[in-house]
N, C-alpha and C positions, 0 to 999 in steps of 0.2 A: 542776780539777773545779768551781772557783768559777764560771767562765764557764758551764759546763754547768748548774749549779744555778740560776744567774741566768736562763738561758734557760727553764728549766722554770717559774720564777716568772713571767716575762713571758708565757709561754704560758697560765698559769692566771689571769693578772691580770684583775680585773673593772673596776677604775677605769681612767681614761685612754681614749685613742682606740684602738679595736680594731686598726685598720690599723697604727698606730705601734707598738703592743705586739708585733705579729707581726714587724715589721721589726727591733725590738730582739731578739726571740727568735732570729731568723735570724742576726743579727750575732753574738750570744753563742755559738750553736752552731758557727758558722763559726770563731770564735776558738778554741773548745774543741778543734776538730779539728787545730789547729796543735800541740797538746800530746798529745791523745788520738789517737795515730797507730795505723794498722793493725798496724805492726810491733811497736810497744811494748805496746799495750793493745788487741788485736783485738776483744775483746767490747765494751769501752767505745766503741771507734771505731764498731762496727756499730750499737750502740744510738743513738749520736749521729747517725749517718747516717739511721737510721730516723726519729728525731725531727725532723731537718732536713727530711726528705721530707714529714712531716706538716705542718710549719710552712709549707713552700712550697705544699702542697695547699690550705691555708686562707688563703693570702696574698691580700690585697685589692689591694695596690699592684702595679705592674708589669704586664707583658703576660701575660695568662692562659695563652696557648699556651706561652710560655717558662717560666712557673712550673711547668706540668705536666711539661715536659721535665726540669726540675730534680728534681721529685718522682721520676720514673721512674729517673733516674740514681742518686739517693740510695738508693732501695729496692734497685736492682740491686747497688749497692756493698755494702749491708748483707748481701745474700744470699751474698756471697762468704765471709762468716764464719758467718752463720746457715745451718746445714745441717740436714736432717731427722734426721741421726744425732746430731749434737752438741747442737743446740739446737732440738728439734722444734717447741716451742710458738712460739718467736720466729720460726722459719722460716715456720711456717704463718700467723702473724699478718702477717708482711711479704708473703707471697704474696697474701694476701687484699687487703692495702692496695695492692699493685702492680696487682692486678686492677682495683681502683677507679680507679687512675690511668690505666691503659690504656683503661678504659671512657670516661673523660672527655677523653682525649687529643685535641687539635685537629690537631697536626701529624702527618705520616705518613699512610699509607693507612688509611682508616677500617675497611675489612674486616679488615686485618691487626691493627689495634689491638684489635678485638673478639675475634679469635681468640686473641691474647695474653692478654686478660683472662680468657677461658674457661679457657685453660690454667693460669693462675695460681690461679683459684678452685678448679679441679679438683685442683690440687696441694695446696692448703690442706686440702681435704676428706679427704686421705689421713691427716691428723693429727686434724683436727676431725671426730670421729665423734659420732653422736647419743648413743651410750652413754657415751663418755668426757667429751665437752665439748658438751653439748646446746645451750647458748646460743650458742657460737661456730659450731657446726655450722649452726644455724638462720640466723645472720647471713650466713654464707657462701652457704648455699642461696638466700637472698634476693638476694644480689649476683649469683650465678650465673644466677638467673632473669632479672634485668635484662639481663644480657649476652646470653642466648639470645633475649630479646624483641627486642633491637636487632640481632641478628646478620644479616649480609648474605650470607655464604656458606651453602651447604647449602640444604636444602629449607625454605622459609619456614614452611609449615604444621607441619613437624616441629619447627622451632626454637620456634615459639610453644607447641606442645604440651609441649616440654621445659621452657619457662619456667613454664607453669602448674603442671607437676609439681613444680618446684623451690619455687615459692611455697607450694604445698599442703603440701610437706614441712616448710617453715619454720613453718607455722601449727600443726604438731603440737606444737611447743615454745612458740611465741609465742601465748599465749592472752590473751583480753581481761583476765582477772583477774590473771595473773602478770606479763605484760609488755605493758601496754596500749599504750605508745608504739610498741614494735617490732611488735606485732600490727597496729596501725593502718597503720604504714608498709608492711607486707607485704600487708595487705588492699588498700591503694592500688595497689601494684604488680600484684597479681593482677587488680584491676579493669582496669588498663591492658592487661594481656595478653588478658583476655577481649574487650576492645574491638577488638583487632586480630586475634584468632584466626580462622583460615580454616576449620578443620574444624568439623563440627557445624552446627547451624542458626544463621545469622547473627543473626536477630532475638532468639533465646533467649540467645545469647552476650552481646549488648548489654544485655539485661535483667540478666544475671548481673553484668556490669561495673558497671552503675548500682547494683545492690544492694550490691556490695562497697564502692563509693565512698561510698555513703550511710552504710554501717556505720562507715566511717573517721571520719566527722564526730562520732561518739559520743565519740571521744578528742580529735581535732583540733578544738578549739573556738577561736573568735576570741580569747578571752581567754587561754587556756592556751598555745596553739600558733598564733599568728596566721599565721606564715609557712606552716606545713604546712596550716592551714585554707584559706588562699588558694590554695595549690597544688592541694588536693583539689577545691576549687570549680572551678578551671580544668579539671581532669581530668573532672569531672562534666559540665561544659559541652561538652567534646569528645565524651563518650559520648552525650549527648542530641542533639548535632548529627548523629550518625550513626544515631540510633535509628530503627528500622523501625516498631515498634508505636506506637500512639497517633497523634494527629493531628499531621501534620508542622508545621503552622503554630504549634501550641501548643508543640511540642517546641522549636522555634527561639526562641520567646519565653522559655522556661525557660533555654535556653542563654545568651541575652543577659543575663538576670538574674544567672546564676552568674558570668559573666565580669565584669560590672559590680561585683558584690560583691567578687570577688577583687581588683579594682583599688583597693578601699578600703585594702588592705594593700600590694599591689604598686604602690607609687608610683614616679614617676620619680626622686625624691630618695633613697628608702630602698632600693629594689630595682630599679635601672634595667633590668637584663637581664630579670627576670621581668615587669616592667611592659611591656617591649617585646614579649615573647612572648605575653602575655595580650592586648595590643592586636591583635597579628596574628590571634589566635583570634577575638577580638571582631569584627574585620573580616571574617573568614570567615563568621561568623554573619550579619552584616548583608548580606553578598553573597548569601546563600541565603534571607534573610528573605522571608516571604510577605506578612505583614501590613504595612500602611502603604504609603507611596508607594515604588514600586520604584526609581524614578530617585533619590530622596533616599537610600534605603538604600544604593545603590551608591556615591553620593558620600561617605557616611559611611565605607563600607568602604575606599575609596581613601584618604581622609584618615587613617584609623587605620593603614593599611599604611605610609603616608608618615611618620607619627609614629614608628612602630616602627623604621623604618630610620634614625632619628636615633641610636639606640643600637646596633641590630644593623647594624654596618658590615662591609664586606668584610674589612678587615684583622683585626678582633677576633673576629668570629663568622661566618666564611665560610659554614658549613653553614646556619646560621639565616638569614643574609643571602640565600642562594640560595633558601631556602624562601619567604621573604617576597617576594622578587622574583617568584617563580613565582605566588604568590597575587595579588600586585598586578597582574600581567599578566592573570590570569583575570578580575579585576574590570574592567580596561580593555576586555577582549573583550566583556563584557556591558554595558558602560556605555551609558546612554540619552542623557544630556546630552552636549553638545559634538558635535564633528564625528565621525561614525561612522568614516569612513576614517582620520582622525587617531588615534582611539582604538585602532583595530586595529594601526596602525603602532607606537604606544606599547606595545601588548601584545607584538607580535613582538620589538621591541627588548628589552623587559624579560625575556621568556623566554630570549632569547639571552644576556643578562647572567647569568641563573641558571645557564645551561649552562657558564659559565666555572668554576664550582665543581662542579656536578652532572655529572661526566664518567662515561662508561661504565665506566672502570676503577675509579674511586674510589667512586662511588655509583650503581651500575647501576639500582637500583629508582627512586631519585629522578630519575636521568637519563631513564629511560623515561617517568616521569610527565610531566616537562617536555617531552619530545619529543612525547608525545601531545597536550599542551596547545598546543604550538607549531603542530602540524599542524592543529589545530582553527582556530587563528587564520589560518593560511594558507588554509584552506577558505573562510573568511568574508571574506578580504581584498578590499578594493575597489580599492586602487591597484595599479598594475602589471598585467601580463598575466594575465587570469583563468585561462587554460589552464595557464600556467606555475605559477601559485599552487597549482592543484589537483594538479599533478604533484609539487610540493614537499610538499604535504599527504600524498599517498599514500606517497611515499618516507619521510617522517618517521614516519607511523603504522607502516610496515613495520619501521623501525628500532626503534621502541618494542616491537614484538612479538618482538624478539630476546630481550628480558628478560621481557616480560609473556606468559608461556606459559600454556596451559590448566592444566598440571600444577602449576606453581609459584605462579602468581597468577591463579586463575580469574576472580576478580571484575574485576581490572584488565584481563585478557585480553579479557573480554567487553566492557568499556567501549571498548577500542581497536578491537575488531572492529566494534562499532556505529559508531564514528566513521569507520573506514576505509570501511565500507559507504556512509556518507553522502557521503564524497568520491567514491567510484565512481559514485554516483547522479548527481552533478553534473558528473562528468568530461567534458571537451570533446574531448580527444585520444582516439585509439583508436576502436574500434567501439562505438557507443552501445548497441546491443543486448547486446553482450558485457559492457560496463561494468555495465549494470543487472542482468545475471545474477550478476556478481561481487558486486554490492551485496546482492542478495537472499540469496545464499549466506552472506555475512558476517553479515547480520542474523540469519539462522537459526542460525548458529554462536553468536552472542551469546546467543540465547534458550536455549541449552543450560544456561547458567549463570543468566541473568536470568529466573527463573521467578516466577510470580505470588506464590507462597507466601513465597519467601525475599526477593525484591527487587521488591516491587510497583511502586515508582516507576520503577526502571530498566526493568522489564518493560514498563511502559506506554510509556516513551520509545521503546524499540526497536520495540514494536508500531506506534506512530505512524509511525516512520521506515520500517518495512517496508511499511506501507500506502502511503506516498509512492512507494516503489520499484515496488510492484505497479501503482499508478496510471499510472506512466510506462512500464511494461514494454512492450517491442516484441514479444518472442517469446511464443509461447503464444496462448491464446484471449483476445482483448481483453475480451469480456464477463465471462469467468471471472476475469481479472485484476482487473477493477474490483470484482467481488463480494468477492474476497479482500481488496482494499484497504479497502472499506467495513467488512468484518469486523474487520480490524486496528484501524481507527480506533475502532470501537464497543467493542472490547476495552480499548483505552487509556482510554476514557471511564469504565470501571469504577473506575479509580484517579483519573484527572484529573477531579475534580468542580469545579464553580464555587466551592464554599466552601473547599476545601482547596488546590487548585492552579489558581487562576483563570487565570493566564497560560498554563499548559500546556493547560488546558481550552479556552481560546479558540483556541489554535493547532490543536488537534485538531479542534475544530468547523469551523475554516476548511478544514482538509484534507478532512474528511468532506464538506463542501459541494462541494469540487472533484470528489470522487468521484461524488457525486450528479449534478453537472452533466454529467459524461461518461458516466453510467451507460447501459448498453444495455438491460438487462432492466427489466421493469416499465413503467409508464406514464410516457412522457417528460415530459408536463406535470406530473405529480405529483413526479417526480424533481427537476425544476427548482424547484418550490415548496419541496421539502425542502432543496435547495441554498441557496436564498435565506434560508430559516429558519436554517440553520447559520451563514451569514455574519453575519446580523443578531444572532445570539447572541454570536458572537465579538466583535462591535463593542460589546457591553456591557462588555467588559474592555479591548479595544483601542480606546482613545480617542485623539484627536489630541494631548491634553496628556500622557497617561501613556506611551503606546507609539506614538509617531508613525509609526515605520517599519512596524510590524505593522498599524497602522490603515490605512496607505496600501495595503499588500498586500491587505488584506481588502476595501477599497473597490474595488480593481482586480478582485478575484474576484467581488464582488457585481455589478459592471458586466457581467462575462461572463454571469452568470445572468440579469440583466435583458435582455441582448442576445438571448439564446436563448429567453426566456420565451414560453410558449404561451398561458397564461391571462392575462386582463386585456386592456387595450387595447394593441395592438402599438406604435402610435405613442408612447404614453405610456411604455411599457416602454423603448423606445429612448432617449427623452429622459432617463429615470432612469439608463440605462447611461452615457450621455455625461456626465451630471453626476457619477456615481461616478468615472469615469476622470479627469475634471478635478479632482475633489477629491484623488484619489491623486497627481496631478502636483504638488500643493502641497508634498508631501514628496519624491516621486520626481523630483528634478530632475537635470538633466544632470551637474552637478558632483558632487553628493553620492552619487547612486545611479544611475550611467549605465546599467547593465544593466537595472535595473528601470524606469528612465525609458523606455528603448527598447521594453520589453515593453508598457508602458501606451500609448505612442504607437501601436504596432501595433494594440492592441485598440481604441483610440479611433478609429483609421482604419476598422476593421471596422464599428464602430457608425455612423460617418458614411456608409459605403456603403449600409447597410440603412435609413438614416433616412427616415422618411415625411414628417415636418414640414420646413418650410423648402424652398427650391428644390433640386430633384434635382441640377441642374448644379453648384450651389455646394457641395453636400454631397460630391460626387465629387471636387471640387478640394481640399476640406479633407482628404479621405481620402488622396489622392495626396501632399499636403504632409506629412501625419503619417508615412506610410510612408517618405518620403525623409528625414525627420528620424531615424527609427529606424535607417536605414542608417549614420548617423554612428557608431553603436556596433555594430550588427549587421553586421559585415563577414564576408566569406568566410573570412578567415584566423583571426579570433578566435572567431567563433560561427557556424560553418557551418550548423548545424541551424536556428538562429533566422534567419539570413540567408536561407536557402532558404524558410522560412515567409513572411517578409515579401516576398520576390520573388514567391511564389505569390499572395499577397494583392494586391500591386501589379498583377500581371497581370490579376486579376479587375477591378480598378478601371479599368484602361485598356480592358479588354474592353467595359465599360459606359459609358465616358466620353462626354460630350455635346460638350464644347468641343474645338476642334481638328479636324483632318482625321480622318475615320473610319478611313481606310486607315492613316494614321500611327499612330493609337492601337492598332489591331489588330496592327500590326507590333511595336509596343512590348510589347504583351501577349505575343506569341509569344516575343520575346526574353526576357522575364521568366520565363515558364514554362520555357523551355529552360535558363535560369540555375538555376532552382530544381531542375531534374532532374539537375544536376551533383552535387548533394548527396543529393537524394531518389531514391536508387536502389532497385531491387527488393530487393536484399540487405540494405540498411541500414534503410530506412524504407518498407516495402512499402505500408502504408496511405496514407502521404503521396505515395508514388510514383504510386499509382492516382489520387489526387485531382488531382495536377498534370498527369498525362497526360490525364485527362478534360477539364480546363480547356483544355489545348493543343488537344485534338481539337475542342472547341467553336469555338475561334477559327479553326482550319483550315476547319471546316465553314462558318463565317460568311463566310470569304473565298473560298469555293468551291474550296479546295485539297482536293478530295475524296479523292484517293489518300492524302495525308498524314493527313487526318482518319480515314480507314479504318484506317490503321496505328496511329494513336494510340488510337482506341477499341478496336481489337483487343488492343493491349497492356494497356489498362486492364482489359478484361474478363478477360484471362488472369490478371492480378494478383489481381483480385477473386475469381476462382474458386479460385485457389491459396490465398488467405487463408481462403476458406470451408472448405476442407478441414482447416484447422488449428483450427477451432472445435470445442471439446469440451463446451461448456456447454449444448447442447440446441438444439431446433428454434426456440425464440423468438429466440435470438441469430442464427441463420442467417436467419430471416425478416427481422429488423431490418437485418441487413447488406444483404439483397436490397432492402429498401425504400430504403436510403440510396443504393444505386448503380443503382436501376432505370432512371433517366433515361438512363444511358449506353447501355443496350440499345436503348431507343427511338430514340436518336440514331443508333446504329449501323444500325438497320433503315432509317432515312431515307437514310443515306449509301449503303447497299447498293442501295436502290431507285434512287437518283440515278445510280449506276454500272451500273444494269441487272443487278445481281447478285441476282435474285429468290430463287434457292435459298438463297443465304447469308442473305438477309433473313429467310426463314421459319426457318432454323436458329437465328438469333439470337433470334427470337421465342420459339422453343421453349426455348432455353437460359435465358431469363429466367423461364420459367413453372414452377410446381408442383415446384420442385426437392426440397423436403422430402418431399412425398408420393411422388414418383418414387423417392427413396432408401429411404423406409420400405417401399414395396411391393417394391422390389428386394431388400431385406434379408429381408423376410418370405417372399417366394416364390422365393428363390434356387434352391431344389432343383427348381423347375419350369422355370426359365429355363436352367440350366446343367447340364452333365454332372457326375456325382458327384466326379470328380477335380478339376474346376474349382471346385466348391463348396468342397472341402477346401482348395485353394490360396487361394481368396478369403478363407476364414475365417482361414487362417494370416496372410495380409497384414493382415486386420482386427485380429487380436489383437496382432501385432507393432507395428502403427501405434498402437494404443490404449495399449500399454505405454510406447512412446516418447513419445507426447504427454503421458502422465501424468508421466513423469520430467521432461520439460521444464517442464511447467506447475507442478510442485511443487519445482523447483530441485534435483532428485535426479540429474540427468545429469552424468556425469564431464566430458564435453566436449559442451556443449549445441550448439555450432555444428556439430560433426561429426555429432551425432545428428540435427539438423534437416535436414542434407543427406541423410542416410540415409533419413529419413522421406519426403523429396521423391522419392527414387528408388523407394521402396516404393509410394508413391501412384501414380507413373507406371506402374510394372509392373502394379499392380492394375487401373488404368484401362484399360491396353492389353489385358490379359487379358479383362476384362469386356466391352470394346467389340467384341471378336471375335465375341461371341455376342449381345450386346444393347447397342448403343451408346446411351447416355443422357447427359443433362447436356451438358457441353461436347463429348462424343463423339458426340452425336446427328447422324446423317447422313440428310438428307431422302431421298436417292435410295434408300437401303436400306429406309427406311420405306415409301416409295411402292410399292415392289415387293410389299409384303405386303398391299396393299389388295385388297378384293373388286372384281372387274371391274365390278360393277353399283352400286358405292358411290361417293359423292362427299362431300367434306368442305368446309365453309365455316368457315374459322378467322378470327375477327375479331381485330383488334389496334387498340386505341384510343391514338392519339398526342395530343399536346397541341393540335394544330391540325387534325387530320383523323382519319377512320376508315379503316382498311384491312380488306379482306376477301380472304384468300387462298383460291383455289378449287383443290382438289386432287382428282385422279382417278388411277387406276392407270396409264393409258396417256397421257393428255393432258399437254400442257405446263402447268407450274405458272403460274397467272396471278394477278394481284392487282388488285382494284378499289380505287380511292382516292377518297374523298369530297372535297367542297369544305370550306373552313373554316367556312362557315355551317352545314353539316350537323353538324359537331362541336359547335358552339354550340347548335344546336337539340336535339341529343341530350342535352346537359348539362341544358338547361332542362326537357326532357320528363321525364328521369329524376327530377329533383328534385320535380316536380309529382306524378308517379306515386307516388313513395315517401311524399311528404307526405300524399297521399290515403289510401294504404294504412295509414299509422300513425295518422292522426288522424280520417279520415272514411271508414270502411270502406264505408258504404252508397254514398257518392258514387263511391268507387273501383270498386265492383262495377257501378254503373249506367253509368259512363263507360268501362268496360273495353273494349268493342268499339271505340268511337271512339279510345280511346288506342292500341290495337294498330294501327289503321289509320294513325294518325299515325306510329307507330314504323316501320311498313313503309315509309312514304314517306321518312322520314329515313334509313333504312338502304339505300334504293334496292334492295329485295329483288328486284323484278322484273328490274332491270338485272343483278343478280348471277346470277340463275337462268338468264339467257340464255347464260351461260358454262359451264353444266353440260350435258354430252352427254345426248341424249334417252334413251339406253339405261340411264342410271343411275336406278334406282328406289328406292335407299336414300340417305338423307341423314344425315350426321353433323355436328352443330353443335358448334363449339368456341368458346364465347363468351369474352369478355375482360373482366376486372374486373366492373363492375356489370351488364354484359349477362347475366351468369349469373342475375340475379334475375328476369328477365322471361320469360314463356312464349313464347319465339321460335317454337316449333312452331305456335303459334296465330295468328301474324300473317297477315293476308290477302294473297293473291297475286292479281295482275290485278284489283285492287279497282275499277278503273274500267270493267271489262267485265261483261257479264251472267254470265260463267262464273267469277266470283270465288270462290275457295276459300281455306281456310286452308292454310298450308304443309304441315301434317301430311297433308292429303288429296291433295296433289300427288304424294307418293311412296308407291307401293303397298307397297314393302318396309319402310316405316316411317321415322320420324325419331327419331334418338337423339342423346344428348349425350355429350361427353367433355371433361374438363378440359384436355387437351393431346394432341398427337400421340404424345408419349412414353408417356403413360399408356395411350392406346389401343393402342399397340404392345405394352406389357406385358400388358394384358388379353388381347390376341389370342394371346399366347404360352402362356396358361394352358391346361392340358388337364384339363377337368372335364366329362367326357361324361355322367356319371350325373345323373338328374333324377327320382328316385322318392320321396325322403323329404322331409318338411316339418316345420319348426319354426315355430310362430306365436304371437304375442301378440294376445289378443282382448279389446278393450274393458276395459283395466285399471281405469279410473275409473267404468265403468258408465253413462256419460252420452252415448255416441255412438250415434246412430240408424243403423240398417242395418249397423253393424259386425259384429254377430253373424252376420247373413245373409251378409255378404261373406266372412267366414272359413270359414263352413260350405261355401259353394260351392267355394272354393279347396281346402279340405281334401279334397273328394271326388275330386280329381285325383291325390292322393298316397297312397301306402301304403309304409311307416308314416307316421303324422303325430302329432306331439306339440304339442298346443295348450294354452297356459296361459291359462285363461279368467278374466276379471274379477279377483276378489280373489286368485286363485292366481298372477296375473302379477306377481310381485315380483322385485326384483333378486336376492334370495337364490335364488329358484327358477331364474332364468336362469343364475346362477353354478354351480348344482348340476346343470345340464343339460349333457350332452356334445354341445356344438354342432358339434364336429368331425365328427359322423356324418351331418349333414343336408346335402341338396343344394339346398334352397330355404328361405329364411327370410323370414317375412312379419310386419311390425309394423303392427297396426291400432290406433292409440292417438293420444293428443294428442302434439304435438311443439312444441318451443319453440327458437327461435334467439336466442342472446345476442349482440346487436350490439356490446356493449362487451368481452366476453370470450368469443370463439367456443368455446373449450374447455369452457365451462360450458353450452353448448347441450345439450338433452336430449330423450330420449323419456320421457314421463311414465308411471310404472308404478304398480301398486297399492301402498298404504301410504305413498305419497309425499305426499298432501295432509296438511297440518298443521291439526289442529282448533283449537288455540289458538296464535295468531300470537305469536311471541316478542316480548317487550317491546323487546329490542335485537337485531333480526334481523341475522344474519351474511350480508352480501350475497354472500359467496362460497359460502354453503351454502343459504340460503333464497331461493326464487324467487317473486316476485309475478307470477302469470300474468295474472290479471284482478282487478278490484276484489273484495276479500273472499276471494281464493283464493291460498293460499301453499303451495308444495311444497318438500319437503326434497330437495335435489339428491343427498344421499348415498344416497337410496333410489331415484334415477332412473338411467337409462342415459345418462350424459353422454358427450360426444364423446371425452374422454380415456379413459373406460372402454371405449368402442367399439373404440378402437385396440388394446386388449389382448385382445379376443375372439378365440378360435380358430375360424376358419371355413375351414379349408384345403380342404374338399371342397364348399364351397357354390358353386353356379353362379349363383344369382340371389338378390339381396336386394331386397325391395320395401318401401317406406316409405309406408304409407297414413296419413299424419299431416301436420298443418299445419306449415308453415315448414321442411319438410325439403329444400326446393329453395333455401333462402337460403344465402348464403355471407358471409364477412367481406369486404365490398367496400371497406371504408374503408382497408385497408392497401394500399400501392402495391408490395408485393413480388411480385404476380402469383401468390401462393399460393392454392390452391383449398381453403379452410377452411370446411367445413360438415358436417352430419351424414352425407351420402353419402360424404364423403372418408374417414370412419372405417372404412367397410366395404370 
């Protein structure tokens, strides 16, 4: 017993070295056990085993893991004597202590250890009840709470809820007044549980955690409890690091200050383990820090991790070592200084080190975290094969998702879904379109958890990433995808502000700039200005010194914007673009960033091709050299899409090359286009497929390989029209697509005429024209054109296609590829059915149309090419003929039109005074006399189908036979009249209408009260109709029109002012009563208020604008007359061949 008592004395000893005292205590207890045996004195033996376990638990010397094994063995030995029946209090105490030992155990399976701890605490609580032993009950509840908080098995959310419940139970006994120390300890543990809890509102949980931990400091002061004070500061720092509320930058400053304060107690000499753990946490804070120099912050983080690893070594603290390795790897991934490629290799190696401990079996949650991080490093990796790196990333993310499920770890699941989506976005292998659909789907999954209210920062990150995926998306409507992308970026900028998240703000500005650069809707010039503005904003943060890699990327993108810029001096813009690319190449070099280097080389070459300054010949050689440089990285095997892009661009350069033999250059261009088309197929990259085919067709045309050119252009047009059918974002997008590809139609017309295929030529002319208007009329008047059963079937097709397009566009299709094929089949079936009754668009057949013409009617359809004017002469019986001008006639027409319009806009009197002479000149340029000789004598009706700006001129008034005494205007030559049509297709549609009634009239009469003779005009017209509804002067308002049943009238007559908006045709209008504005707004809205003449402003919301006209119901109306100015004008500036003017609305 003397040895036992000596041991107790050493255990309580204050003087001397603590570690030595414990060693002497252990020696004495071990010696005591040679006498106090289980057989002789079982209770004394059990007590000694229990005390020996406690001594080993607090032992300083020796291996920590081995000490805990000794603890567990001694407690288990004691429990062979301490039974709940014989010695219930001793048994319960030892169970509680055994639970503590299992909680701290290093050896063995971590999940098993925690389960053993929970079992031991639960057993203790069968004796330690609140009623009988409240203080012991509370202590064990606290311990059990810690075990549930750390538990690996079971549902994580449930485990944390159990932990909180245990701590709250303990606090029913542990109050601030009665048990201040224990109260503080439990408050600390409750705070930690709130920090990690999954259920409830995350932001609110973290506020509760912070409140608990701050309460703890009322007891744990630096003077009274320095160790516990430092530990609580460490915990507070961790809670602030995760905090959602408050400013992120400020929260991180608070975090750093807490950790630095904690380190005043947790020193290397006094508390090496705690010192190392706090350094790890401090490193985490510096890694995330917003304020200060980011590169320097990351260097400090790396230094702190490396310091921590001097104590936290694999042998002594494997779990902590793995965590710190994981964190160090993350810092290497983000590192700015040093070689980027080398940093990423260090990150990958360090993550792999962490996985030696963090295994799926032992630490599934930590294993999944490191797998996620390793995958991110693979995604960014520069060395080795990029395609293989991305496959490794995808596989590794998928591994992480085995643990990170939506049910168990929703926040982590969302993070990995976001990261997996990013890898799919960049993926090289597999179908690109399908990869992007997978990316979009994964981002949308992530946003189920990452909502603005709960996780604003993560929400913003995923919105930004989703925007990038929509920007690159191949399936769906390109214009709509880009609008969705811009919307995502703008959402992200609600959180990513310049002040709080400058780095992320700059990245999102850069991405938004790219979306504006590619934008289809809106004014192209304005979009490019917005793009440049975004890039320049990004460069406020992305500087050469602080973020060189990002700076170079933004310089590259700014170069793209300058290359395409419309405003400003074109030559200067291209010089700025070249300068930006050259700046980018200071960082984007072959060795450090080979992929980015190749991209910028490709872009620089594009700028050289377009360059205006310096010698054209030399610029083209520079371009070819840059493309060939890009091929060092952009190979068919590694980057097929980029390789094909550069092949296409190289082909364009050879097509225009000045040096070398012309024939050789064109053959090289053909080869490059053909190479590009190996990747750019209709199925994988339909838009790029069209562009490369178009270029190939141009080269074939240039080398007089007309059959090959015909095939190439035909395939291009088929692709373009297929893409057109996928557009769901409205008429503007369709019109802009037509503008982009209009030249291919004109080239096809030229090739057809060279091959003497005149009928095909006019069919392609028609396919290029007025497609939007044709489709709108077809939709509106379908019941006139088709039998009822066909209308029903067409509506079924329309609805099913619309639903399918919506599903694809919004990422809701289960199998997008299969659905896309189904939609193609439906479109083909719809078009075949429609064309049986009324072939339009690409189904238009000239022969069928020709048979519908009046015997006595003739058509002149003009088509303006870049170098000549065509006029097709069409009659019912005669052979289709075409008149072709000389190049000088085309140039003369351009000059004549410019002067005519200049006089009309700026010198109305001169325009009026010279009108007769101007029309004579036009007749001569158009060779109208020569064209008329090809019209049979029996034709007394003439239908004119102008093209582009010819729609603006009074062609019916041009003089015929002006050199003879019998000169007359064109209108007087044809007794049956001269009329106009936008296209043969629209003429065909109008002829199909059956509106025989012509008795009732609806008229607008002089709404502004300032038109002479208008009242007389309408009175005369009114006399021919019964009934007649005439809205006179102030009664002629938009409200009155909307309240009139226009569907009952056969003739509609507008006698009023008209206005054509040359910049926005949809805002052209017929001016009604109440539209004039008495007081001009101080800041007029150009979309709403119209300045017609000096001092006259009209409110377009009270006018009948073109977009409102399209909505009018005039299903019984046979004739609409517009007795108003500028109602014959159309939007001639667009090259889409759309007929956009006030008449088109009717």
